[in-house]
Structures are given as structure tokens and as C-alpha cells.
C-alpha positions as CSV (number, residue, x, y, z in Angstrom):
1,M,-33.7,-10.5,35.2
2,K,-33.1,-8.3,32.2
3,H,-29.8,-8.7,30.2
4,K,-28.7,-5.1,29.3
5,I,-27.1,-4.4,26.0
6,A,-25.1,-1.5,24.6
7,L,-24.9,-1.3,20.8
8,I,-21.7,0.1,19.4
9,G,-22.5,0.9,15.8
10,F,-26.0,1.4,14.6
11,G,-26.0,0.5,10.9
12,T,-27.8,-2.2,9.0
13,V,-26.8,-5.1,11.1
14,A,-27.6,-3.5,14.5
15,Q,-31.0,-2.4,13.2
16,G,-31.6,-5.9,11.9
17,L,-30.9,-7.2,15.4
18,L,-33.5,-4.8,16.9
19,E,-36.0,-5.9,14.3
20,I,-35.4,-9.5,15.3
21,L,-35.8,-8.7,19.0
22,I,-39.2,-7.1,18.3
23,V,-40.4,-10.1,16.2
24,K,-39.0,-12.7,18.6
25,N,-40.1,-11.0,21.8
26,S,-42.7,-13.6,22.8
27,F,-40.4,-16.5,22.0
28,L,-37.6,-15.0,24.1
29,R,-39.9,-14.3,27.1
30,N,-41.1,-17.9,26.9
31,E,-37.5,-19.0,27.1
32,G,-37.0,-16.8,30.2
33,I,-34.8,-14.4,28.3
34,E,-35.4,-10.6,28.3
35,F,-33.0,-8.3,26.5
36,E,-33.0,-4.5,27.2
37,I,-31.2,-2.0,25.1
38,V,-29.7,0.6,27.4
39,A,-27.3,2.4,25.0
40,V,-26.6,3.0,21.4
41,S,-23.5,4.8,20.1
42,D,-22.6,5.4,16.4
43,A,-19.8,7.6,15.0
44,L,-22.1,9.3,12.5
45,K,-25.6,9.0,14.2
46,G,-24.6,10.1,17.7
47,S,-25.4,8.3,21.0
48,V,-28.1,7.9,23.6
49,Y,-28.0,6.2,27.0
50,N,-30.7,5.4,29.6
51,P,-29.7,3.0,32.4
52,N,-33.4,2.1,32.7
53,G,-33.7,1.1,29.0
54,L,-34.5,2.6,25.6
55,E,-37.6,1.8,23.5
56,I,-36.5,-0.3,20.5
57,E,-39.3,0.9,18.2
58,M,-38.4,4.6,19.0
59,L,-34.7,4.0,18.3
60,L,-35.5,2.6,14.8
61,K,-38.1,5.4,14.2
62,V,-35.8,8.3,15.0
63,V,-32.9,7.0,13.0
64,R,-34.9,6.2,10.0
65,E,-36.7,9.5,10.0
66,T,-33.8,11.8,11.0
67,G,-30.6,9.8,10.7
68,K,-29.6,10.9,14.2
69,L,-29.9,9.4,17.7
70,L,-30.1,12.9,19.1
71,A,-33.7,13.0,18.0
72,Y,-34.6,10.3,20.6
73,P,-37.0,12.0,23.0
74,D,-35.5,13.4,26.2
75,S,-36.7,12.0,29.5
76,P,-35.3,11.5,33.1
77,G,-32.0,9.5,33.0
78,I,-31.3,10.1,29.3
79,I,-27.7,11.0,28.4
80,K,-26.7,11.9,24.9
81,G,-23.4,12.7,23.2
82,W,-21.0,10.1,24.7
83,D,-18.4,8.7,22.3
84,S,-18.2,4.9,21.9
85,L,-15.4,4.3,24.4
86,T,-17.2,6.3,27.1
87,T,-20.4,4.4,26.3
88,I,-18.6,1.1,26.7
89,K,-17.0,2.1,30.0
90,E,-19.8,4.0,31.7
91,T,-23.0,2.3,30.8
92,N,-24.6,-0.4,32.9
93,A,-24.7,-2.9,30.0
94,N,-23.9,-6.6,30.6
95,T,-23.0,-7.1,27.0
96,V,-21.6,-4.8,24.3
97,V,-22.7,-5.6,20.8
98,E,-19.9,-4.3,18.6
99,V,-20.9,-3.8,14.9
100,T,-19.0,-0.8,13.8
101,Y,-17.5,-0.1,10.4
102,T,-14.0,-1.5,10.9
103,N,-10.8,-1.6,8.8
104,V,-10.3,-5.3,8.4
105,Q,-6.6,-4.9,7.7
106,T,-6.0,-3.2,11.1
107,G,-9.1,-4.5,13.0
108,Q,-9.7,-1.0,14.3
109,P,-11.7,0.5,15.9
110,A,-13.3,-2.9,16.8
111,I,-10.2,-4.3,18.5
112,D,-10.0,-1.3,20.9
113,Y,-13.8,-1.5,21.6
114,C,-13.5,-5.2,22.4
115,R,-10.5,-4.7,24.7
116,T,-12.2,-1.8,26.5
117,A,-15.4,-3.8,27.1
118,F,-13.5,-6.8,28.5
119,E,-11.4,-4.6,30.8
120,S,-14.7,-3.0,31.9
121,G,-16.1,-6.5,32.8
122,K,-18.5,-6.6,29.9
123,N,-19.2,-9.5,27.5
124,V,-18.8,-8.7,23.8
125,V,-20.7,-10.0,20.7
126,T,-19.4,-9.0,17.4
127,S,-19.7,-9.8,13.7
128,N,-16.6,-8.0,12.8
129,K,-13.8,-10.1,11.2
130,G,-10.8,-7.9,12.2
131,P,-10.6,-8.6,15.9
132,V,-11.0,-12.4,15.5
133,A,-8.6,-12.6,12.5
134,L,-5.9,-10.4,14.0
135,E,-6.1,-10.6,17.8
136,Y,-8.0,-13.7,18.7
137,P,-5.4,-15.2,21.2
138,S,-4.8,-11.9,23.1
139,L,-8.5,-10.9,23.2
140,S,-9.6,-14.3,24.2
141,A,-7.1,-14.3,27.0
142,L,-8.3,-10.9,28.1
143,A,-11.9,-12.0,28.2
144,E,-10.9,-15.1,30.2
145,E,-8.9,-12.9,32.6
146,H,-12.0,-10.8,33.3
147,G,-14.5,-13.7,33.4
148,V,-16.6,-12.5,30.4
149,Y,-17.7,-14.0,27.2
150,W,-16.8,-13.2,23.5
151,G,-19.4,-14.1,20.9
152,I,-18.0,-14.3,17.3
153,E,-20.4,-16.6,15.4
154,G,-21.2,-13.9,12.7
155,S,-17.6,-13.3,11.8
156,V,-17.4,-16.0,9.1
157,M,-20.7,-17.0,7.6
158,S,-23.2,-14.6,9.2
159,G,-25.9,-16.6,11.0
160,T,-24.9,-19.9,9.5
161,P,-23.2,-21.7,12.4
162,S,-19.8,-22.3,10.8
163,L,-18.0,-22.0,14.1
164,R,-20.4,-23.4,16.7
165,M,-21.4,-26.4,14.7
166,P,-17.9,-28.0,14.5
167,M,-17.2,-27.0,18.1
168,V,-20.3,-28.6,19.3
169,S,-21.7,-31.2,16.9
170,L,-18.4,-32.4,15.4
171,I,-16.5,-32.5,18.7
172,G,-14.4,-35.6,18.9
173,N,-13.5,-35.4,15.2
174,E,-10.0,-34.3,14.1
175,I,-10.5,-31.7,11.4
176,R,-7.5,-31.8,9.2
177,E,-8.8,-29.6,6.4
178,I,-11.4,-26.9,6.0
179,R,-12.4,-25.5,2.6
180,G,-15.3,-23.4,1.4
181,I,-16.9,-20.6,-0.4
182,F,-16.8,-17.7,2.0
183,N,-17.6,-14.7,-0.3
184,G,-21.1,-14.4,-1.8
185,T,-20.2,-11.6,-4.2
186,T,-17.6,-13.7,-6.1
187,N,-19.8,-16.7,-6.1
188,Y,-22.7,-14.7,-7.5
189,I,-20.4,-13.3,-10.2
190,L,-19.1,-16.7,-11.2
191,T,-22.7,-18.1,-11.2
192,Q,-23.8,-15.3,-13.6
193,M,-20.8,-16.0,-15.8
194,E,-21.9,-19.6,-16.0
195,N,-25.3,-18.3,-17.2
196,G,-23.6,-16.4,-20.0
197,S,-22.8,-13.0,-18.6
198,S,-19.4,-11.3,-19.0
199,Y,-17.3,-10.6,-15.8
200,D,-18.1,-6.9,-16.1
201,D,-21.8,-7.4,-16.5
202,A,-21.9,-9.8,-13.7
203,L,-20.0,-7.4,-11.4
204,A,-22.4,-4.6,-12.4
205,D,-25.4,-6.8,-11.5
206,A,-23.8,-7.7,-8.1
207,Q,-23.3,-4.0,-7.4
208,Q,-26.8,-3.1,-8.4
209,L,-28.2,-5.8,-6.1
210,G,-26.0,-4.7,-3.2
211,Y,-23.8,-7.7,-3.1
212,A,-20.7,-5.8,-4.2
213,E,-19.4,-2.4,-3.1
214,A,-18.6,0.4,-5.5
215,D,-15.0,-0.6,-5.0
216,P,-15.2,-4.4,-5.1
217,T,-11.5,-5.1,-4.5
218,N,-12.0,-6.6,-1.1
219,D,-14.3,-9.3,-2.5
220,V,-13.1,-10.0,-6.0
221,E,-9.4,-10.1,-5.1
222,G,-10.0,-12.5,-2.2
223,Y,-9.2,-10.3,0.8
224,D,-12.6,-10.9,2.5
225,A,-12.2,-14.7,2.2
226,L,-8.6,-14.5,3.4
227,Y,-9.5,-13.0,6.7
228,K,-12.2,-15.6,7.2
229,I,-9.4,-18.3,6.7
230,L,-7.5,-16.6,9.5
231,I,-10.5,-16.8,11.8
232,L,-11.1,-20.5,11.1
233,A,-7.4,-21.2,11.7
234,N,-7.5,-19.4,15.0
235,T,-10.8,-20.8,16.3
236,L,-11.1,-24.3,14.9
237,M,-7.5,-25.4,14.4
238,N,-5.7,-23.5,17.1
239,V,-3.3,-22.1,14.6
240,Q,-2.4,-18.5,14.5
241,L,-1.8,-17.5,10.9
242,H,-0.9,-14.1,9.5
243,S,-2.3,-12.7,6.2
244,E,1.1,-13.0,4.5
245,Q,1.1,-16.8,5.2
246,V,-2.0,-17.2,3.0
247,T,-1.6,-17.5,-0.7
248,R,-4.3,-15.2,-2.3
249,R,-5.6,-14.8,-5.8
250,G,-9.0,-13.3,-6.8
251,I,-11.4,-14.0,-9.7
252,T,-10.6,-11.0,-11.9
253,G,-8.5,-13.2,-14.2
254,I,-11.3,-15.7,-14.9
255,T,-12.5,-15.4,-18.5
256,S,-15.7,-16.5,-20.2
257,G,-13.6,-19.0,-22.1
258,Q,-12.4,-20.6,-18.9
259,I,-16.0,-20.9,-17.7
260,E,-16.9,-22.7,-20.9
261,E,-13.9,-24.9,-20.7
262,A,-14.9,-26.0,-17.2
263,K,-18.4,-26.8,-18.5
264,I,-17.0,-29.1,-21.1
265,K,-14.9,-30.9,-18.5
266,G,-17.9,-31.3,-16.2
267,K,-16.5,-28.8,-13.7
268,K,-17.2,-25.3,-12.2
269,W,-15.0,-22.4,-11.2
270,K,-15.3,-21.4,-7.5
271,L,-13.3,-19.1,-5.3
272,I,-12.1,-21.7,-2.8
273,S,-10.7,-20.9,0.6
274,R,-8.6,-23.7,2.0
275,I,-6.6,-24.5,5.1
276,T,-4.9,-27.8,5.5
277,L,-3.0,-29.3,8.4
278,S,-0.2,-31.7,7.6
279,D,2.8,-33.2,9.4
280,D,4.9,-30.4,7.7
281,G,2.7,-27.6,9.0
282,V,-0.2,-25.5,7.7
283,I,-1.0,-24.6,4.1
284,A,-3.6,-21.9,3.5
285,S,-4.9,-20.4,0.3
286,V,-7.6,-18.4,-1.3
287,G,-8.1,-18.7,-5.1
288,P,-10.2,-19.8,-8.0
289,E,-10.4,-23.6,-8.5
290,M,-12.0,-25.7,-11.1
291,I,-13.9,-28.3,-9.1
292,P,-15.9,-31.4,-10.3
293,L,-19.7,-31.3,-10.2
294,T,-19.6,-34.2,-7.7
295,D,-18.1,-31.8,-5.1
296,P,-20.8,-30.4,-2.8
297,L,-19.3,-26.9,-3.2
298,A,-19.9,-27.0,-7.0
299,G,-23.7,-26.9,-6.4
300,V,-23.5,-23.7,-4.3
301,S,-24.9,-20.9,-6.5
302,G,-25.5,-17.2,-6.2
303,P,-24.5,-15.4,-3.0
304,T,-24.7,-18.5,-0.8
305,N,-21.7,-19.5,1.3
306,A,-20.6,-23.1,2.1
307,I,-18.0,-24.8,4.2
308,T,-16.7,-28.4,4.1
309,Y,-15.0,-29.9,7.2
310,E,-12.8,-32.9,6.5
311,C,-13.2,-35.1,9.6
312,D,-11.4,-38.2,10.6
313,L,-14.5,-39.9,11.9
314,M,-17.4,-38.4,9.9
315,G,-15.5,-37.8,6.6
316,P,-16.5,-34.6,4.8
317,V,-19.3,-32.6,6.3
318,T,-20.7,-29.7,4.3
319,L,-22.7,-26.8,5.7
320,M,-24.5,-24.3,3.4
321,G,-26.3,-21.0,4.2
322,A,-26.3,-17.3,4.0
323,G,-23.0,-15.5,4.4
324,A,-24.3,-12.0,4.7
325,G,-27.5,-10.0,5.1
326,R,-29.2,-7.7,7.6
327,I,-31.4,-10.2,9.3
328,E,-29.0,-13.1,8.8
329,T,-26.1,-11.3,10.5
330,G,-28.5,-9.9,13.1
331,F,-29.5,-13.5,13.8
332,S,-25.8,-14.4,14.4
333,L,-25.7,-11.7,17.2
334,L,-28.9,-13.2,18.7
335,I,-27.3,-16.7,18.7
336,D,-24.4,-15.4,20.8
337,L,-26.6,-13.3,23.1
338,I,-28.8,-16.3,23.9
339,H,-25.8,-18.5,24.6
340,I,-24.3,-15.9,26.9
341,V,-27.4,-15.5,28.9
342,R,-27.8,-19.3,29.2
343,A,-24.2,-19.8,30.2
344,Q,-24.3,-17.1,32.8
345,A,-27.6,-18.6,34.2
346,G,-26.1,-22.1,34.3
347,R,-28.3,-23.2,31.5
348,N,-25.5,-23.7,28.9
349,L,-27.3,-26.4,26.9
350,D,-24.5,-27.1,24.5
351,Q,-21.8,-26.6,27.1
352,K,-19.7,-24.7,24.6
353,A,-20.5,-21.0,25.0
354,S,-17.3,-20.6,26.9
355,L,-15.3,-21.6,23.8
356,F,-16.1,-18.1,22.5
357,R,-14.4,-16.4,25.5
């Protein structure tokens, strides 16, 4: 039976997912999984819906050639022009893949899209940080109430399984501290500074390579990493933090002299996100730290992300991988889609897909 998908947002990540579905079509069929795109809605590109399915190759072609979904060929059953909320409510999709441009400080419009999907009896898969950081308890409860699933693997480290791995493979451990490098832009800049670049030159390189936005504030001042701390607190530590409870400092004050000083001491500067549980409560922070070369996080260079879980049974466990990217984030969506299909078919191999509800 085909699992029907509605895409809300059709930018780089959504297109990356469709590219993956094309490449992995044979693999998925061999696994007994068949995804069908029935709707796509994007605030700038328009929308198209066909309850009998849309052709993936044609969706990619018309958007890349015209920039508009309205250019998708007309045929019986095709409906165009619906806004995203109407698409979520009215389509026959089983799952909504929500990958819109969202204001991380408010979580909108992604929060409303997730809420509407759950109330419509549809699963949601998203890579957006805002809904998970700001409304995880209420949205999880709403999904549970309506008996649907919420996939959020891509909200912290893209396709690197920073949420599912501790929930599944580290189960039984008490995780008292999580720390990591959750922003590839700042890590790239600090790596370039270690190689002799000034901060300004390293930032310019990061912007040219597409790691940093024209306005890099969200990255270099630690806001992106802060919201990922909120997600980890919510999902792995069952602690609901607010942004004002996290001490935040960016890397803009780090000088070339400090980089050299760290080298002399056998250390490196990294933007470290940290959340610690103690008998006195929770301490959370984002800020530059000078860490020893023996620390696994010190060896993480360029735009790579990494996370260390301090476990009572296993000790420190470190996971490294991509924290962004078209295909990498598209893969995170695929992970959740596969787990939803398996869970709903009674084939939940890791028995943990329901933890993302």
C-alpha cells in the first residue's frame, strides 16, 4: 500500500528528499515501502495536488525550469492554488513533510502547520527547529491524542541520528550531560582561524561556500545552537527549557591572538553547547570554550557537527556527522518516514518510533 505524502515547503531540503526517493526507489520497494507524493505547497512557488499522485521527476523539472508549481501539467484530478493550511486539511496524505522557512524565535508558521496536520489525523515529519524547541510538550500531546506520529530527527544534526541513537542504542543509560558542536558555520570559521585566517576572512569564506547567510547573526552569536539545546532538553532529558534560561555567547569576540594562545596550551577554541543535570537543577549554555586536544570534540573540524553524551554506564559517547546539507537533511526526513511506515505496519524494528509522537 502506498504511503501518501504532502510536502509543505518546496525549497532545497524538500527537493533533496525527492532526489533521494528517486535514487532509493529500488531499495524502498525491496523493503516493501512505497512513497507517493500527492501534494506540494510552497508560499512562493504555489501548489499542486493530485489524490492519485504526482510525478516526482516532473515536480523537480518544472520548479527548476520555471520556479513555479503552476507549470506542472494539468490532468484529471489536478488541483492548483491551495494555500498550505488548505493543502494540509484537504489532501489525502498520510504524512505531512513540513520544511517551510520558519522564524525560529516564534516557531511560525511551522507550529501552526504541525498542529493543523495532527488535528487532521496526519503524521508530521519536520526538520524545523522552532516547533520542537518551543512547543514540544503540547505538540507531542496533540499527536498522541490523534494517534499520529511526529518525526523530528533532522531538527538537531540533520541526518546524523543525534536523537534516535540515544533513545534506542543508549537506552538504559542515564544521560546527565550533553555537550556538542551544533553549528557548522562557527566551527568552520574557527577552523579557518586556526589555519591562519582572520575572523573576517573566515566569515567571508563561509558565506561564499554557502555555510553562512548574508546576515550571519543566527550562527555566529549562538542562536542556532541555543535552539538545538532546547530540543535536546525537551526530547532526551524531559526538561522544558526556555531560551532565556540558556546562557548564550557567540564567537565574534574570539581573536587570532586567542587562537594562537590556545595552540600554545595544546587546546582549541570551539563553540560548545552544553546542558547538565544536577541535584540543583539544569544548567544550559552556549559559548566558546578552550578545550584540550584530548577531547573528542577538539578533533571536529570544518562544518562538521558532533555531540557527546555523558552516560552513567557507557561513559562518554561521541557521535560525529553532517549537521546540514540538502541531501543530508533530506535523509533525515527519509529516516522518519521509513520509521513511521514500519511502525504503522507493525514492523517497528527499533520499537522507538512512537517516542517521536
